[in-house]
A tleap script that builds the chain and sets N, CA, C and O, in Angstrom:
source leaprc.protein.ff14SB
mol = sequence {
  NMET ASN PRO PRO PRO VAL THR LEU THR ILE
  ASN LEU LEU GLY ARG GLU TYR ARG VAL GLY
  CYS SER GLU ASP GLU ARG ALA ASP LEU LEU
  ALA ALA VAL GLU PHE LEU GLN GLU ARG MET
  ARG GLU THR ARG ASP GLY GLY LYS ALA PRO
  ASN ALA GLU ARG VAL ALA VAL MET THR ALA
  LEU ASN LEU ALA ASN GLU LEU LEU LYS GLU
  ARG SER SER SER ALA PRO ALA ILE PHE ASP
  SER SER ASP PHE ARG ARG ARG ILE VAL ALA
  MET GLN THR ALA ILE ASP HIE SER MET THR
  GLY GLN GLU LYS LEU CPHE
}
set mol.1.N position { -120.883 5.175 -14.564 }
set mol.1.CA position { -120.582 4.095 -13.673 }
set mol.1.C position { -119.094 3.666 -13.895 }
set mol.1.O position { -118.654 3.437 -15.022 }
set mol.2.N position { -118.378 3.574 -12.806 }
set mol.2.CA position { -116.973 3.143 -12.882 }
set mol.2.C position { -116.884 1.647 -12.989 }
set mol.2.O position { -117.639 0.941 -12.320 }
set mol.3.N position { -115.949 1.113 -13.842 }
set mol.3.CA position { -115.777 -0.277 -13.933 }
set mol.3.C position { -115.284 -0.824 -12.616 }
set mol.3.O position { -114.669 -0.081 -11.852 }
set mol.4.N position { -115.522 -2.090 -12.310 }
set mol.4.CA position { -115.045 -2.655 -11.005 }
set mol.4.C position { -113.525 -2.699 -11.062 }
set mol.4.O position { -112.921 -2.884 -12.118 }
set mol.5.N position { -112.907 -2.513 -9.838 }
set mol.5.CA position { -111.431 -2.587 -9.784 }
set mol.5.C position { -110.965 -4.039 -10.062 }
set mol.5.O position { -111.664 -5.030 -9.849 }
set mol.6.N position { -109.751 -4.054 -10.544 }
set mol.6.CA position { -109.063 -5.317 -10.774 }
set mol.6.C position { -108.023 -5.536 -9.648 }
set mol.6.O position { -107.527 -4.556 -9.092 }
set mol.7.N position { -107.712 -6.678 -9.331 }
set mol.7.CA position { -106.651 -7.026 -8.351 }
set mol.7.C position { -105.500 -7.651 -9.106 }
set mol.7.O position { -105.662 -8.646 -9.813 }
set mol.8.N position { -104.339 -7.051 -8.943 }
set mol.8.CA position { -103.175 -7.608 -9.576 }
set mol.8.C position { -102.221 -8.126 -8.517 }
set mol.8.O position { -102.103 -7.539 -7.441 }
set mol.9.N position { -101.531 -9.238 -8.823 }
set mol.9.CA position { -100.500 -9.675 -7.886 }
set mol.9.C position { -99.164 -9.225 -8.547 }
set mol.9.O position { -98.809 -9.623 -9.657 }
set mol.10.N position { -98.458 -8.365 -7.777 }
set mol.10.CA position { -97.184 -7.855 -8.244 }
set mol.10.C position { -96.065 -8.475 -7.416 }
set mol.10.O position { -96.278 -8.988 -6.317 }
set mol.11.N position { -94.904 -8.409 -7.971 }
set mol.11.CA position { -93.731 -8.990 -7.313 }
set mol.11.C position { -92.613 -7.945 -7.259 }
set mol.11.O position { -92.200 -7.414 -8.290 }
set mol.12.N position { -92.144 -7.667 -6.089 }
set mol.12.CA position { -91.017 -6.691 -5.910 }
set mol.12.C position { -89.943 -7.452 -5.061 }
set mol.12.O position { -90.172 -7.810 -3.906 }
set mol.13.N position { -88.783 -7.674 -5.692 }
set mol.13.CA position { -87.712 -8.349 -5.040 }
set mol.13.C position { -88.097 -9.683 -4.364 }
set mol.13.O position { -87.669 -9.993 -3.252 }
set mol.14.N position { -88.949 -10.477 -5.112 }
set mol.14.CA position { -89.227 -11.754 -4.650 }
set mol.14.C position { -90.477 -11.817 -3.731 }
set mol.14.O position { -90.917 -12.902 -3.351 }
set mol.15.N position { -91.029 -10.654 -3.390 }
set mol.15.CA position { -92.173 -10.654 -2.474 }
set mol.15.C position { -93.414 -10.266 -3.290 }
set mol.15.O position { -93.400 -9.344 -4.107 }
set mol.16.N position { -94.457 -11.000 -3.030 }
set mol.16.CA position { -95.691 -10.811 -3.740 }
set mol.16.C position { -96.677 -9.802 -2.977 }
set mol.16.O position { -96.765 -9.842 -1.750 }
set mol.17.N position { -97.363 -8.961 -3.694 }
set mol.17.CA position { -98.264 -8.050 -3.086 }
set mol.17.C position { -99.526 -8.009 -3.995 }
set mol.17.O position { -99.447 -8.003 -5.223 }
set mol.18.N position { -100.625 -7.982 -3.343 }
set mol.18.CA position { -101.902 -7.857 -4.125 }
set mol.18.C position { -102.284 -6.382 -4.122 }
set mol.18.O position { -102.389 -5.757 -3.066 }
set mol.19.N position { -102.494 -5.825 -5.340 }
set mol.19.CA position { -102.809 -4.451 -5.482 }
set mol.19.C position { -104.052 -4.221 -6.273 }
set mol.19.O position { -104.183 -4.827 -7.336 }
set mol.20.N position { -104.977 -3.405 -5.855 }
set mol.20.CA position { -106.153 -3.098 -6.557 }
set mol.20.C position { -106.056 -1.792 -7.360 }
set mol.20.O position { -105.473 -0.811 -6.900 }
set mol.21.N position { -106.611 -1.798 -8.513 }
set mol.21.CA position { -106.556 -0.594 -9.348 }
set mol.21.C position { -107.788 -0.688 -10.312 }
set mol.21.O position { -108.445 -1.723 -10.420 }
set mol.22.N position { -108.047 0.424 -10.982 }
set mol.22.CA position { -109.063 0.391 -12.019 }
set mol.22.C position { -108.427 -0.178 -13.283 }
set mol.22.O position { -107.202 -0.166 -13.403 }
set mol.23.N position { -109.215 -0.671 -14.221 }
set mol.23.CA position { -108.712 -1.307 -15.405 }
set mol.23.C position { -107.973 -0.260 -16.246 }
set mol.23.O position { -106.998 -0.607 -16.913 }
set mol.24.N position { -108.382 0.948 -16.240 }
set mol.24.CA position { -107.682 1.999 -17.018 }
set mol.24.C position { -106.381 2.442 -16.418 }
set mol.24.O position { -105.605 3.134 -17.077 }
set mol.25.N position { -106.116 2.066 -15.181 }
set mol.25.CA position { -104.841 2.392 -14.478 }
set mol.25.C position { -103.913 1.185 -14.511 }
set mol.25.O position { -102.778 1.310 -14.051 }
set mol.26.N position { -104.318 0.017 -15.027 }
set mol.26.CA position { -103.510 -1.175 -14.966 }
set mol.26.C position { -102.198 -1.009 -15.662 }
set mol.26.O position { -101.171 -1.383 -15.097 }
set mol.27.N position { -102.163 -0.463 -16.874 }
set mol.27.CA position { -100.936 -0.375 -17.602 }
set mol.27.C position { -99.926 0.511 -16.823 }
set mol.27.O position { -98.754 0.166 -16.673 }
set mol.28.N position { -100.458 1.715 -16.316 }
set mol.28.CA position { -99.640 2.612 -15.558 }
set mol.28.C position { -99.107 1.935 -14.370 }
set mol.28.O position { -97.925 2.108 -14.074 }
set mol.29.N position { -99.869 1.175 -13.654 }
set mol.29.CA position { -99.413 0.479 -12.436 }
set mol.29.C position { -98.365 -0.511 -12.753 }
set mol.29.O position { -97.381 -0.607 -12.021 }
set mol.30.N position { -98.516 -1.268 -13.821 }
set mol.30.CA position { -97.542 -2.313 -14.205 }
set mol.30.C position { -96.237 -1.643 -14.646 }
set mol.30.O position { -95.161 -2.191 -14.408 }
set mol.31.N position { -96.309 -0.502 -15.267 }
set mol.31.CA position { -95.093 0.218 -15.660 }
set mol.31.C position { -94.392 0.759 -14.445 }
set mol.31.O position { -93.162 0.775 -14.398 }
set mol.32.N position { -95.184 1.226 -13.406 }
set mol.32.CA position { -94.575 1.719 -12.200 }
set mol.32.C position { -93.882 0.588 -11.465 }
set mol.32.O position { -92.792 0.782 -10.927 }
set mol.33.N position { -94.483 -0.578 -11.432 }
set mol.33.CA position { -93.953 -1.737 -10.804 }
set mol.33.C position { -92.538 -2.119 -11.440 }
set mol.33.O position { -91.532 -2.333 -10.765 }
set mol.34.N position { -92.600 -2.173 -12.785 }
set mol.34.CA position { -91.316 -2.490 -13.462 }
set mol.34.C position { -90.265 -1.469 -13.165 }
set mol.34.O position { -89.116 -1.838 -12.921 }
set mol.35.N position { -90.598 -0.195 -13.173 }
set mol.35.CA position { -89.657 0.839 -12.878 }
set mol.35.C position { -89.140 0.689 -11.470 }
set mol.35.O position { -87.932 0.732 -11.237 }
set mol.36.N position { -90.043 0.512 -10.534 }
set mol.36.CA position { -89.629 0.382 -9.077 }
set mol.36.C position { -88.805 -0.884 -8.874 }
set mol.36.O position { -87.839 -0.854 -8.112 }
set mol.37.N position { -89.148 -1.996 -9.524 }
set mol.37.CA position { -88.364 -3.200 -9.346 }
set mol.37.C position { -86.949 -2.989 -9.820 }
set mol.37.O position { -86.009 -3.469 -9.187 }
set mol.38.N position { -86.770 -2.262 -10.952 }
set mol.38.CA position { -85.439 -2.017 -11.414 }
set mol.38.C position { -84.650 -1.157 -10.476 }
set mol.38.O position { -83.475 -1.416 -10.217 }
set mol.39.N position { -85.282 -0.146 -9.971 }
set mol.39.CA position { -84.574 0.797 -9.078 }
set mol.39.C position { -84.266 0.095 -7.725 }
set mol.39.O position { -83.231 0.338 -7.104 }
set mol.40.N position { -85.192 -0.770 -7.300 }
set mol.40.CA position { -84.884 -1.570 -6.030 }
set mol.40.C position { -83.713 -2.488 -6.258 }
set mol.40.O position { -82.863 -2.649 -5.383 }
set mol.41.N position { -83.660 -3.112 -7.469 }
set mol.41.CA position { -82.545 -3.985 -7.752 }
set mol.41.C position { -81.198 -3.202 -7.733 }
set mol.41.O position { -80.182 -3.700 -7.249 }
set mol.42.N position { -81.232 -1.997 -8.263 }
set mol.42.CA position { -80.058 -1.174 -8.292 }
set mol.42.C position { -79.577 -0.814 -6.865 }
set mol.42.O position { -78.389 -0.781 -6.546 }
set mol.43.N position { -80.596 -0.551 -6.051 }
set mol.43.CA position { -80.172 -0.253 -4.619 }
set mol.43.C position { -79.651 -1.481 -3.942 }
set mol.43.O position { -78.620 -1.429 -3.272 }
set mol.44.N position { -80.317 -2.556 -4.094 }
set mol.44.CA position { -79.899 -3.777 -3.481 }
set mol.44.C position { -78.525 -4.186 -3.993 }
set mol.44.O position { -77.644 -4.496 -3.191 }
set mol.45.N position { -78.318 -4.196 -5.323 }
set mol.45.CA position { -77.024 -4.651 -5.872 }
set mol.45.C position { -75.867 -3.673 -5.608 }
set mol.45.O position { -74.692 -4.030 -5.699 }
set mol.46.N position { -76.230 -2.469 -5.290 }
set mol.46.CA position { -75.186 -1.451 -4.940 }
set mol.46.C position { -74.678 -1.638 -3.516 }
set mol.46.O position { -73.773 -0.937 -3.065 }
set mol.47.N position { -75.281 -2.602 -2.815 }
set mol.47.CA position { -74.882 -2.839 -1.417 }
set mol.47.C position { -75.317 -1.775 -0.468 }
set mol.47.O position { -74.781 -1.687 0.636 }
set mol.48.N position { -76.289 -0.942 -0.856 }
set mol.48.CA position { -76.722 0.112 0.025 }
set mol.48.C position { -77.723 -0.270 1.075 }
set mol.48.O position { -78.054 0.529 1.951 }
set mol.49.N position { -78.225 -1.535 0.989 }
set mol.49.CA position { -79.234 -1.966 1.909 }
set mol.49.C position { -79.170 -3.452 2.096 }
set mol.49.O position { -79.125 -4.203 1.121 }
set mol.50.N position { -79.166 -3.895 3.342 }
set mol.50.CA position { -79.004 -5.269 3.648 }
set mol.50.C position { -80.331 -6.166 3.540 }
set mol.50.O position { -80.248 -7.382 3.369 }
set mol.51.N position { -81.440 -5.562 3.638 }
set mol.51.CA position { -82.688 -6.387 3.570 }
set mol.51.C position { -83.741 -5.689 2.691 }
set mol.51.O position { -83.558 -4.554 2.250 }
set mol.52.N position { -84.813 -6.386 2.462 }
set mol.52.CA position { -85.873 -5.855 1.610 }
set mol.52.C position { -86.519 -4.588 2.121 }
set mol.52.O position { -86.833 -3.685 1.346 }
set mol.53.N position { -86.715 -4.521 3.404 }
set mol.53.CA position { -87.336 -3.289 3.970 }
set mol.53.C position { -86.404 -2.142 3.756 }
set mol.53.O position { -86.840 -1.072 3.333 }
set mol.54.N position { -85.174 -2.312 4.020 }
set mol.54.CA position { -84.180 -1.223 3.868 }
set mol.54.C position { -84.087 -0.802 2.373 }
set mol.54.O position { -84.006 0.384 2.054 }
set mol.55.N position { -84.101 -1.794 1.490 }
set mol.55.CA position { -83.972 -1.574 -0.008 }
set mol.55.C position { -85.194 -0.659 -0.327 }
set mol.55.O position { -85.018 0.366 -0.985 }
set mol.56.N position { -86.415 -1.008 0.125 }
set mol.56.CA position { -87.592 -0.204 -0.181 }
set mol.56.C position { -87.504 1.194 0.314 }
set mol.56.O position { -87.908 2.120 -0.389 }
set mol.57.N position { -86.991 1.390 1.501 }
set mol.57.CA position { -86.980 2.725 2.126 }
set mol.57.C position { -85.854 3.563 1.432 }
set mol.57.O position { -86.063 4.746 1.165 }
set mol.58.N position { -84.706 2.981 1.149 }
set mol.58.CA position { -83.633 3.703 0.427 }
set mol.58.C position { -84.089 4.068 -0.991 }
set mol.58.O position { -83.875 5.187 -1.458 }
set mol.59.N position { -84.703 3.129 -1.644 }
set mol.59.CA position { -85.204 3.413 -2.993 }
set mol.59.C position { -86.265 4.581 -2.954 }
set mol.59.O position { -86.220 5.490 -3.783 }
set mol.60.N position { -87.166 4.529 -2.016 }
set mol.60.CA position { -88.164 5.556 -1.882 }
set mol.60.C position { -87.521 6.889 -1.603 }
set mol.60.O position { -87.966 7.894 -2.157 }
set mol.61.N position { -86.522 6.954 -0.793 }
set mol.61.CA position { -85.803 8.200 -0.507 }
set mol.61.C position { -85.080 8.741 -1.767 }
set mol.61.O position { -85.098 9.940 -2.048 }
set mol.62.N position { -84.475 7.858 -2.476 }
set mol.62.CA position { -83.821 8.213 -3.705 }
set mol.62.C position { -84.788 8.827 -4.698 }
set mol.62.O position { -84.503 9.855 -5.312 }
set mol.63.N position { -85.960 8.169 -4.849 }
set mol.63.CA position { -86.914 8.646 -5.821 }
set mol.63.C position { -87.528 9.963 -5.387 }
set mol.63.O position { -87.755 10.854 -6.205 }
set mol.64.N position { -87.799 10.081 -4.070 }
set mol.64.CA position { -88.292 11.417 -3.555 }
set mol.64.C position { -87.277 12.497 -3.791 }
set mol.64.O position { -87.640 13.599 -4.200 }
set mol.65.N position { -86.043 12.225 -3.553 }
set mol.65.CA position { -84.999 13.224 -3.800 }
set mol.65.C position { -84.905 13.631 -5.284 }
set mol.65.O position { -84.762 14.809 -5.610 }
set mol.66.N position { -84.989 12.626 -6.171 }
set mol.66.CA position { -85.034 13.028 -7.564 }
set mol.66.C position { -86.281 13.847 -7.959 }
set mol.66.O position { -86.196 14.803 -8.730 }
set mol.67.N position { -87.412 13.450 -7.418 }
set mol.67.CA position { -88.628 14.231 -7.709 }
set mol.67.C position { -88.518 15.694 -7.237 }
set mol.67.O position { -88.834 16.639 -7.961 }
set mol.68.N position { -88.045 15.827 -5.962 }
set mol.68.CA position { -87.833 17.179 -5.428 }
set mol.68.C position { -86.854 18.036 -6.234 }
set mol.68.O position { -87.051 19.237 -6.419 }
set mol.69.N position { -85.789 17.374 -6.708 }
set mol.69.CA position { -84.850 18.129 -7.530 }
set mol.69.C position { -85.498 18.533 -8.859 }
set mol.69.O position { -85.280 19.636 -9.361 }
set mol.70.N position { -86.268 17.653 -9.395 }
set mol.70.CA position { -86.984 17.998 -10.631 }
set mol.70.C position { -87.985 19.091 -10.467 }
set mol.70.O position { -88.137 19.929 -11.356 }
set mol.71.N position { -88.673 19.111 -9.360 }
set mol.71.CA position { -89.618 20.214 -9.079 }
set mol.71.C position { -88.936 21.558 -8.900 }
set mol.71.O position { -89.475 22.598 -9.277 }
set mol.72.N position { -87.774 21.525 -8.334 }
set mol.72.CA position { -87.062 22.759 -8.042 }
set mol.72.C position { -86.242 23.292 -9.223 }
set mol.72.O position { -85.796 24.438 -9.192 }
set mol.73.N position { -86.036 22.463 -10.279 }
set mol.73.CA position { -85.252 22.886 -11.379 }
set mol.73.C position { -86.029 23.888 -12.211 }
set mol.73.O position { -87.259 23.898 -12.250 }
set mol.74.N position { -85.257 24.721 -12.868 }
set mol.74.CA position { -85.887 25.726 -13.659 }
set mol.74.C position { -86.273 25.237 -15.053 }
set mol.74.O position { -86.829 25.987 -15.855 }
set mol.75.N position { -85.968 23.960 -15.328 }
set mol.75.CA position { -86.304 23.441 -16.663 }
set mol.75.C position { -87.839 23.219 -16.722 }
set mol.75.O position { -88.464 22.826 -15.738 }
set mol.76.N position { -88.414 23.485 -17.911 }
set mol.76.CA position { -89.861 23.281 -18.027 }
set mol.76.C position { -90.291 21.784 -17.803 }
set mol.76.O position { -89.538 20.867 -18.133 }
set mol.77.N position { -91.425 21.581 -17.278 }
set mol.77.CA position { -91.875 20.177 -17.039 }
set mol.77.C position { -92.217 19.524 -18.302 }
set mol.77.O position { -92.881 20.122 -19.148 }
set mol.78.N position { -91.778 18.268 -18.483 }
set mol.78.CA position { -92.056 17.498 -19.661 }
set mol.78.C position { -93.361 16.795 -19.579 }
set mol.78.O position { -93.895 16.344 -20.593 }
set mol.79.N position { -93.896 16.688 -18.380 }
set mol.79.CA position { -95.146 15.936 -18.139 }
set mol.79.C position { -96.150 16.844 -17.455 }
set mol.79.O position { -95.800 17.898 -16.924 }
set mol.80.N position { -97.348 16.437 -17.477 }
set mol.80.CA position { -98.393 17.193 -16.763 }
set mol.80.C position { -98.316 16.797 -15.284 }
set mol.80.O position { -98.704 15.690 -14.911 }
set mol.81.N position { -97.810 17.712 -14.446 }
set mol.81.CA position { -97.534 17.352 -13.038 }
set mol.81.C position { -98.854 16.994 -12.266 }
set mol.81.O position { -98.838 16.153 -11.367 }
set mol.82.N position { -99.974 17.640 -12.634 }
set mol.82.CA position { -101.196 17.312 -11.941 }
set mol.82.C position { -101.616 15.916 -12.210 }
set mol.82.O position { -102.039 15.206 -11.299 }
set mol.83.N position { -101.509 15.486 -13.477 }
set mol.83.CA position { -101.821 14.069 -13.834 }
set mol.83.C position { -100.882 13.116 -13.145 }
set mol.83.O position { -101.293 12.091 -12.602 }
set mol.84.N position { -99.596 13.475 -13.174 }
set mol.84.CA position { -98.621 12.671 -12.487 }
set mol.84.C position { -98.887 12.490 -11.004 }
set mol.84.O position { -98.766 11.379 -10.488 }
set mol.85.N position { -99.247 13.567 -10.305 }
set mol.85.CA position { -99.610 13.495 -8.907 }
set mol.85.C position { -100.856 12.635 -8.683 }
set mol.85.O position { -100.888 11.847 -7.738 }
set mol.86.N position { -101.888 12.771 -9.534 }
set mol.86.CA position { -103.098 11.990 -9.396 }
set mol.86.C position { -102.781 10.526 -9.482 }
set mol.86.O position { -103.285 9.722 -8.698 }
set mol.87.N position { -101.926 10.169 -10.457 }
set mol.87.CA position { -101.573 8.783 -10.641 }
set mol.87.C position { -100.789 8.235 -9.448 }
set mol.87.O position { -101.038 7.117 -8.998 }
set mol.88.N position { -99.882 8.991 -8.961 }
set mol.88.CA position { -99.087 8.547 -7.809 }
set mol.88.C position { -100.043 8.335 -6.570 }
set mol.88.O position { -99.938 7.346 -5.844 }
set mol.89.N position { -100.934 9.276 -6.386 }
set mol.89.CA position { -101.855 9.181 -5.197 }
set mol.89.C position { -102.703 7.909 -5.357 }
set mol.89.O position { -102.909 7.158 -4.403 }
set mol.90.N position { -103.205 7.681 -6.627 }
set mol.90.CA position { -103.982 6.520 -6.828 }
set mol.90.C position { -103.140 5.211 -6.612 }
set mol.90.O position { -103.680 4.255 -6.056 }
set mol.91.N position { -101.891 5.139 -7.014 }
set mol.91.CA position { -101.090 4.029 -6.843 }
set mol.91.C position { -100.781 3.816 -5.341 }
set mol.91.O position { -100.855 2.700 -4.827 }
set mol.92.N position { -100.430 4.940 -4.652 }
set mol.92.CA position { -100.147 4.893 -3.228 }
set mol.92.C position { -101.372 4.362 -2.424 }
set mol.92.O position { -101.228 3.542 -1.517 }
set mol.93.N position { -102.571 4.857 -2.793 }
set mol.93.CA position { -103.797 4.347 -2.121 }
set mol.93.C position { -103.971 2.865 -2.356 }
set mol.93.O position { -104.253 2.096 -1.436 }
set mol.94.N position { -103.795 2.476 -3.627 }
set mol.94.CA position { -103.948 1.013 -3.924 }
set mol.94.C position { -102.928 0.206 -3.226 }
set mol.94.O position { -103.262 -0.873 -2.738 }
set mol.95.N position { -101.717 0.631 -3.135 }
set mol.95.CA position { -100.648 -0.087 -2.429 }
set mol.95.C position { -100.908 -0.135 -0.954 }
set mol.95.O position { -100.756 -1.193 -0.345 }
set mol.96.N position { -101.311 1.017 -0.323 }
set mol.96.CA position { -101.595 1.033 1.075 }
set mol.96.C position { -102.767 0.098 1.377 }
set mol.96.O position { -102.755 -0.584 2.401 }
set mol.97.N position { -103.773 0.053 0.510 }
set mol.97.CA position { -104.939 -0.837 0.752 }
set mol.97.C position { -104.469 -2.311 0.675 }
set mol.97.O position { -104.834 -3.147 1.501 }
set mol.98.N position { -103.678 -2.575 -0.314 }
set mol.98.CA position { -103.245 -3.992 -0.468 }
set mol.98.C position { -102.247 -4.418 0.623 }
set mol.98.O position { -102.136 -5.606 0.923 }
set mol.99.N position { -101.540 -3.482 1.202 }
set mol.99.CA position { -100.499 -3.803 2.234 }
set mol.99.C position { -101.121 -4.064 3.608 }
set mol.99.O position { -100.451 -4.579 4.504 }
set mol.100.N position { -102.376 -3.717 3.775 }
set mol.100.CA position { -103.055 -3.970 5.041 }
set mol.100.C position { -103.005 -5.328 5.451 }
set mol.100.O position { -103.546 -6.198 4.769 }
set mol.101.N position { -102.359 -5.605 6.583 }
set mol.101.CA position { -102.277 -7.012 7.030 }
set mol.101.C position { -100.952 -7.666 6.640 }
set mol.101.O position { -100.643 -8.749 7.136 }
set mol.102.N position { -100.163 -7.039 5.766 }
set mol.102.CA position { -98.910 -7.592 5.340 }
set mol.102.C position { -97.683 -7.040 6.046 }
set mol.102.O position { -96.556 -7.352 5.659 }
set mol.103.N position { -97.881 -6.230 7.068 }
set mol.103.CA position { -96.793 -5.596 7.768 }
set mol.103.C position { -95.829 -6.653 8.377 }
set mol.103.O position { -94.627 -6.427 8.516 }
set mol.104.N position { -96.423 -7.815 8.731 }
set mol.104.CA position { -95.553 -8.805 9.408 }
set mol.104.C position { -94.538 -9.508 8.461 }
set mol.104.O position { -93.674 -10.266 8.902 }
set mol.105.N position { -94.681 -9.220 7.136 }
set mol.105.CA position { -93.764 -9.720 6.165 }
set mol.105.C position { -92.360 -9.091 6.340 }
set mol.105.O position { -91.351 -9.722 6.026 }
set mol.106.N position { -92.313 -7.871 6.832 }
set mol.106.CA position { -91.004 -7.139 6.953 }
set mol.106.C position { -90.544 -7.337 8.401 }
set mol.106.O position { -89.487 -6.839 8.787 }
savepdb mol mol.pdb
quit
């Protein structure tokens, strides 16, 4: 039996989002939020994006570019990529679920 999901309120660039996850994914989600918050601040402070939506898109593109470069490099993977993918999918699902109805914020 899976434990019931927990709902966290996260903050990204001053905007609050409610995100559901399992208790065992909580620490990973909070670490991802902290990482994303820092990367979004870098994008915003670099003057690359004038508003929160643009900051989010530019940050996502930068992270996707870095991930694709890492995948194509000949260096051996430092992490278990299947576990990494599973966690990203779980976080994306949780974020998509929590964003339902919040589209008007942007």
